[in-house]
Every structure is written in structure tokens, then in C-alpha cells.
C-alpha positions in Angstrom: 236.0 100.9 65.5 239.3 102.2 66.1 241.5 103.9 64.2 244.8 102.7 62.9 248.6 104.6 62.5 248.0 105.0 58.9 245.8 107.4 59.3 245.4 109.4 62.4 245.1 109.1 66.2 244.2 111.3 69.0 247.1 112.5 69.7 248.0 114.0 65.8 244.4 115.3 66.3 244.3 117.1 68.8 247.0 119.4 67.1 246.7 122.8 66.1 245.8 122.6 62.3 249.6 123.5 60.7 250.9 120.6 63.7 248.2 118.1 62.1 248.4 118.7 58.6 252.7 118.4 59.0 252.4 115.5 60.7 250.4 113.3 58.7 252.5 114.8 55.7 255.8 113.9 57.0 254.6 110.6 57.8 252.9 109.7 54.6 256.9 111.0 52.5 258.2 108.5 54.9 256.0 105.7 53.5 256.6 106.4 50.4 260.5 105.1 50.1 259.0 101.8 51.4 255.8 101.3 49.2 257.6 101.7 46.7 260.0 98.7 47.0 257.2 96.6 47.9 257.0 93.3 45.6 253.6 92.5 43.7 252.2 89.5 46.2 252.3 91.3 48.9 250.2 95.1 47.4 247.9 91.8 46.1 247.4 90.5 49.2 246.8 94.2 50.7 244.2 95.1 48.3 242.7 91.9 48.8 242.6 92.1 52.4 241.3 95.6 51.5 237.9 94.5 49.6 236.9 92.0 52.1 237.1 94.1 54.8 234.9 96.5 52.7 232.2 93.9 52.9 232.8 92.3 56.1 232.7 96.0 57.9 229.6 97.4 55.3 227.8 98.0 57.8 230.0 100.2 60.2 230.3 102.3 56.5 226.5 102.3 56.0 226.0 103.5 59.3 228.9 105.8 59.0 227.2 106.9 55.7 223.8 107.9 57.3 225.5 110.6 59.1 226.1 112.4 56.7 223.2 111.3 54.9 221.3 113.0 58.3 223.6 116.3 58.2 223.2 117.1 54.5 221.4 120.0 53.0 218.8 118.4 50.9 218.3 121.7 48.6 216.6 120.7 45.4 220.4 122.1 43.8 221.9 119.5 45.9 220.5 116.1 44.3 223.6 115.2 42.1 225.7 115.6 45.1 223.6 113.9 47.5 223.4 111.0 44.9 227.0 110.7 44.6 227.4 110.7 48.5 225.1 107.6 48.8 226.2 104.2 49.9 224.5 100.9 49.8 225.3 97.7 49.8 225.3 97.2 46.6 227.6 100.3 46.1 230.1 99.0 48.6 230.1 95.7 47.0 231.4 97.4 43.7 233.9 99.1 45.2 235.1 95.8 46.8 234.7 94.9 43.2 237.3 97.6 41.4 239.8 96.6 44.1 239.9 93.4 43.4 239.8 94.1 39.5 243.0 95.7 40.3 244.2 92.6 41.6 244.0 91.0 38.6 245.9 94.1 36.3 249.4 93.7 35.8 252.0 95.9 38.5 253.7 98.5 36.3 256.5 99.1 38.2 259.7 97.9 37.2 258.6 97.9 33.6 261.3 98.7 30.9 259.7 99.8 27.5 263.2 100.1 25.5 266.7 100.2 25.9 269.1 101.5 23.4 273.1 101.5 23.1 274.9 104.5 22.7 278.8 104.4 20.4 280.5 104.5 23.8 278.7 100.3 24.2 276.7 102.4 27.3 272.8 101.0 27.5 270.3 103.7 27.9 266.7 103.0 29.1 263.6 104.2 31.7 262.3 102.4 33.9 258.5 102.8 35.4 258.5 103.8 38.6 256.0 105.0 41.7 255.2 108.7 41.1 255.6 109.5 45.7 253.1 110.9 47.1 250.3 112.1 45.7 247.3 114.4 47.1 243.8 113.6 46.4 241.1 116.7 47.3 237.2 115.9 46.2 234.0 115.9 47.1 231.7 113.6 48.6 232.0 110.8 46.5 233.1 108.0 49.6 233.6 105.6 46.7 237.0 107.7 45.9 237.9 106.5 49.0 238.6 103.1 48.0 239.8 103.3 44.5 242.3 106.6 45.2 243.3 104.2 48.1 244.1 100.7 46.0 245.0 102.0 43.1 247.9 104.7 44.3 248.8 101.2 46.6 249.4 98.9 43.9 250.8 102.0 41.8 253.8 102.6 44.8 252.2 105.5 45.3 251.2 106.9 49.3 248.1 108.8 48.9 247.0 111.8 51.0 243.1 111.5 51.0 241.0 115.6 51.7 237.3 114.3 51.0 234.4 117.0 51.1 232.3 117.5 54.5 229.9 116.2 52.9 231.7 112.6 53.3 233.2 113.3 56.3 232.2 110.4 58.2 231.8 107.7 55.3 235.6 108.4 54.1 236.6 108.1 57.8 235.3 105.0 58.3 236.3 103.5 54.8 239.9 105.2 54.9 240.3 103.6 58.3 239.6 99.8 57.9 241.4 100.0 54.4 244.4 101.3 55.8 243.9 98.6 58.9 243.8 95.8 56.7 246.5 97.1 54.7 248.9 97.3 57.3 248.2 93.7 58.8 249.6 93.0 55.3 253.1 95.0 55.5 251.7 98.4 54.0 254.2 100.3 55.7 251.9 103.0 57.8 251.3 106.4 56.5 250.3 104.9 52.9 247.1 105.5 53.3 246.5 108.7 54.7 243.2 110.3 55.4 242.6 113.8 57.0 239.7 113.5 59.1 239.6 117.3 59.5 237.2 119.4 57.0 238.2 123.4 57.6 239.0 124.6 54.4 241.4 126.0 56.0 243.8 122.5 56.4 243.2 122.0 52.3 244.6 125.3 51.7 247.4 124.2 53.9 247.6 120.8 52.2 248.2 122.4 48.5 251.2 124.4 50.3 253.2 121.0 50.7 255.6 120.9 47.9 257.9 119.4 50.2 255.9 116.4 50.6 253.8 116.2 48.4 254.2 115.2 44.8 251.4 115.8 42.3 247.1 117.1 43.4 244.6 115.1 42.3 241.4 117.6 42.6 238.0 115.6 42.0 234.9 117.9 42.5 233.2 121.1 41.4 234.5 124.7 40.0 234.9 125.8 43.1 236.9 123.7 44.3 239.3 123.5 40.9 239.4 127.7 41.3 240.8 127.0 44.9 243.1 124.1 43.9 244.2 126.7 40.8 244.5 129.9 43.6 246.8 128.6 46.1 248.6 125.1 44.6 252.1 125.0 44.9 252.1 121.7 43.5 251.8 120.2 40.0 247.8 119.5 39.7 246.4 117.5 37.3 242.8 118.6 36.9 239.4 116.4 37.3 237.2 118.8 35.8 233.4 119.3 34.8 231.7 117.3 32.3 229.3 118.8 29.8 229.2 116.0 27.3 227.7 116.5 23.7 226.5 113.4 21.3 225.5 114.4 17.8 223.8 112.2 16.0 224.9 112.8 11.9 222.4 112.4 9.7 222.7 108.5 8.6 222.3 107.6 12.2 221.0 104.2 13.0 217.5 105.6 14.7 217.4 102.3 17.0 220.8 102.5 18.2 220.9 106.4 18.4 218.3 106.2 20.9 219.3 103.3 22.8 222.7 104.8 23.4 221.1 108.8 23.9 219.3 107.0 26.8 221.9 105.0 28.4 223.8 108.6 28.4 221.5 110.5 29.6 218.7 108.3 31.9 221.6 105.7 33.5 223.4 108.0 36.1 222.6 111.5 35.6 225.1 112.5 38.0 228.0 111.5 36.8 230.5 113.7 35.3 230.4 111.5 31.3 226.6 111.8 31.6 225.6 113.5 27.9 224.6 117.1 28.7 223.3 118.4 25.8 222.1 116.9 22.7 223.3 117.3 19.1 220.9 116.7 16.1 221.3 116.5 12.4 218.2 118.5 10.9 217.9 115.7 8.0 217.0 113.4 10.6 215.3 115.4 13.2 212.2 115.0 12.1 211.6 111.8 12.6 214.0 111.0 14.9 213.4 113.4 17.7 210.0 113.1 18.3 210.4 109.5 18.6 213.7 109.8 21.3 211.4 113.4 23.3 208.7 110.9 24.7 210.9 108.2 25.7 213.6 110.4 27.6 209.8 112.7 28.9 208.7 109.0 30.5 211.8 108.8 32.0 212.3 112.5 33.8 214.2 114.3 31.9 213.1 117.7 31.2 214.7 118.0 28.1 215.8 121.6 26.6 215.1 122.1 23.2 216.5 124.7 20.5 213.5 126.6 18.1 213.1 123.5 16.0 213.4 121.3 18.2 210.0 123.1 20.5 208.3 122.9 16.9 209.0 119.0 16.6 208.3 118.8 20.2 205.9 120.8 21.9 206.5 119.3 25.4 210.1 120.2 25.0 210.9 123.3 27.0 212.6 126.3 24.8 216.4 126.7 25.9 218.1 129.7 27.3 221.7 130.1 25.5 223.2 129.1 29.1 221.8 126.0 29.1 224.6 125.0 25.9 227.6 124.2 27.9 225.9 123.8 31.6 226.5 120.8 33.7 223.4 120.3 34.8 224.1 116.6 36.6 220.6 115.5 36.9 218.0 114.7 34.4 217.9 117.2 32.4 219.0 117.9 28.8 219.5 120.2 26.4 218.5 119.4 22.6 220.0 121.6 19.7 219.2 120.8 16.0 222.0 122.1 13.3 222.7 122.5 9.8 225.2 119.9 9.3 228.3 118.5 11.1 230.1 121.8 10.4 228.3 123.6 12.7 228.4 120.6 15.6 231.9 120.0 15.2 231.8 124.1 16.1 228.9 123.9 19.0 231.3 121.4 20.9 234.3 123.1 20.3 233.1 126.5 21.9 230.8 124.9 24.8 232.5 120.9 25.4 235.4 120.8 28.6 237.0 119.0 26.6 235.7 115.6 28.8 233.7 112.6 26.7 232.2 113.5 22.8 230.5 111.0 20.8 228.6 110.4 17.5 226.1 108.2 16.1 226.6 107.7 12.5 226.7 104.8 10.0 229.7 107.0 7.9 232.7 105.5 7.7 234.3 108.8 7.0 232.3 111.3 9.2 232.9 109.0 12.4 237.1 109.1 11.4 236.6 112.7 11.6 235.3 113.1 14.7 237.9 111.1 15.9 240.1 113.6 15.0 239.2 116.9 14.8 237.4 116.6 18.4 239.6 117.8 21.2 238.4 115.5 24.6 239.7 113.5 26.9 237.5 110.8 25.0 236.1 110.5 21.9 233.1 107.6 20.8 232.1 107.0 17.8 228.1 104.7 18.2 228.6 104.1 22.1 227.6 106.3 25.3 229.6 108.3 26.9 229.0 107.0 30.0 231.4 104.2 29.4 234.9 106.9 29.2 235.5 105.1 32.4 238.0 103.3 33.8 236.5 99.8 35.2 234.9 99.9 31.4 238.1 100.5 29.8 240.0 97.6 31.8 242.0 99.8 34.1 240.5 99.0 36.5 238.9 101.5 39.0 240.4 104.9 38.0 241.0 107.6 40.3 239.5 109.9 38.0 239.7 111.1 34.5 241.6 113.6 33.4 240.8 117.2 31.6 244.3 118.2 31.3 247.4 117.5 28.5 249.8 116.8 30.7 250.8 113.5 31.6 247.5 112.2 31.8 244.2 112.9 30.1 241.0 110.3 30.5 240.6 108.0 33.2 243.5 107.8 35.4 244.7 104.1 36.4 247.7 102.2 37.0 250.0 102.9 34.6 248.9 107.1 34.7 249.9 107.1 38.0 254.0 105.7 37.5 256.7 108.2 35.1 259.5 107.4 33.9 263.4 107.3 35.3 265.8 107.0 33.0 268.7 103.8 33.8 271.9 103.5 32.7 274.1 100.2 31.9 277.8 100.6 31.6 281.0 99.4 31.5 283.4 101.7 32.5 282.1 104.5 30.2 283.1 108.4 30.7 282.2 111.6 28.8 285.6 112.5 26.9 
């Protein structure tokens, strides 16, 4: 498979790391102005071609993925990363479907949400525009390559993608195919830029390119976040770990609670929005936990419980203090019986990561209190934490779930990848 001009060519790849990176980011910046002015029709045709190409050339992507899997360290503690790394025909089809969903979404660019007239007669408003060039650094998630490229393209942003070494073959193949398809439909070369060198120095150097890159979005573990915090001279929107809780209230519907809790833990435990800690009101715990935990054990979940949990269900393993607040990304669940809702809220405030939190209750006032008081990017009532997702929220594919408070929070879709500029319509007004 030939690598298109929009990613890297042999001439660029043969340069020193500094020259190599500078060549890429300059090309990306040069593409930004033209990409920002493409019509919606051109962008949608490019996105459709990108989705079609993923499916038509799935075998090439799977072959590249097999190379990554063959080189991957299969240590037990890396099981979650292995799951995120592995591609299947179904996952490639999901990637293509996510891109087609973005095609169906309205183009956010050019929207003017409000205009107002000043006493001197001039009109002032704000119009939605692209951020510009977005650098995305991520680990072991080949689907991020497709999601990020598609969302950035539709929102008029150039993307500079730097995936982890674990998925270097998969990401290179996906990025090359996407760029090739997009360029054939009129997208400028450089709009989808992929860094196919996995050296750590390249990632650190990327974080210093504030002359060419407007925003950094990191997606990965604590070590990646620390590197970004220490080295970036570019504004950062974090996509941090997910220590997600479900609190089962005294008045919860037991069958609904079981269904939601099983889904939140078992459906795909390696994701950042999977439940990691279950909090249960002591009033309902006596009947709820002896019913739920055997079902979790049947699903191969290792249950680590507080003393009350272990007393109610002896099959549970005694939890350590550091199990609360831990992101397992695996079939492991910490369980704690709490005296009341106040204790549950205190526990979430102390151990949560402000990612996703949920309550199961039939009491309206307590549901509203939970929504009001819990500090997280998404707070749910009677629903699985797994639903905190751009596609599930109707945003199309997401570029990640922001745990930052500035500019964007929660799933980042098209609107979250834009900013505003002021526009003024005058008739000769001057400042007196």
C-alpha cells in the first residue's frame, strides 16, 4: 500500500526527528486555511469515501493489526490494552459506521447563535469556526485514528495524529487509507497527518510546536498525562482516567439496578466509562448484593468487597483501601455498602475521577440532588455509565471524553472541536 502525500513519504521519513516533525507540522498548518473553507458537500463526500475505504480494504488493516498483536507484550496486567488494540471485521465496520454518522450530522461551521445591535447601530455577533490544527496523542486504540480524523475533518480542523507504539502498524495503515480517500475528494494534503515514528522524543517535541498546533488532546494512561502536563507549551484538553461509580439507592428498583450494574461492568470492562466501584445503600444491600454478586461471578468478575459486602456474600474477596479509586479496566469490581446517600456522595467526591457517575433510584428528589451535587463530565440517573459516549449521546463518533473544565467537558463531538470569533456589521461607525 502506498502512503499518500497527506501522511508521510520516504523523503520525510529519512530526516532527523526534528526535521521530520517540523516538515509534518508545517504541512499541517499550511492545510488549515484551505480545509476551514471547504464546503459541507466536499467534506461529506470525503467522509463517505473514507468510510467506504475502511470497509473495502479491511483486510489490509487487519493484516497490519496482526503485526501489532504479534509484537504486543501479552502480560496479564496489559489485558485491557490488548482488548483496545485488537481489531476485528466488526470493529472496522463500527469505525466506518461512526464516520457515516458524522456525515449525517449538521456542519457546525458558520453557525451564528446570536447577534445584537449596539446603540451606534453596528451589529455584533459570534460565528462558529474551527480551532485550527489539533494534535492528538493516544495509546493502543486504532479506532481513535478514524474517529479523530473524521471529526476533525467535518469540523474543519487539521489533525496531527500520534498513536502509541503498540498500534503503529494499524494506525499507519488506517491513517494512510483515510488520507488517500479524503485527498481524492478535494481535501488538502496534510489535513490528516500521521506521525509514523513512535520515539518518545517525537511526542515530547510535538508538545512544543505551539507555532503550528493550536490544541493538544491526549488520550491514555497516567504516564501519558504526566508527560503532556510536564512538556506541553500548547493548550491541553485532558481525557483522563475513568474511575466510575454507580450508587444503588435505598429505593432502587432491584431488577433495573441489576441490569444496569451488569451492563456497566461486564459489557466492555476495558473502557474508561465502565463501572469500577459499586456503592449500595445498607437498606437494600441485604437483598440486592446476594442476588447481584453471583451474577457478576458467573460473568467472571472478581468482586472485592468491604467487610459488610463479604459478610453478605462470602464469595467476595476482601477489598484493600487502594481498591477504591482504582481504574481496573478489567473484570474487577470494588463494592462498598454505605449508610446513606451522604456517604455515597462523599466517597465519590474523594475517589472519583470526575468522569462518569450514576445513581439508581426511584426517588425523584434524591435523583435531582445527585445530578446537582456530583462533579463529573456526565451524571446519569437509572442508566449505565457505559452510555457516556459521543455516539450514544447523538454526537456521532467522539474524539474522547474530556475531564477538563475549560472549553469542552464530556464527550467531544463536532461542536466541541470549534470555537467562536466575533463578527461586526457596521455602516461607517467609528470610536468617539
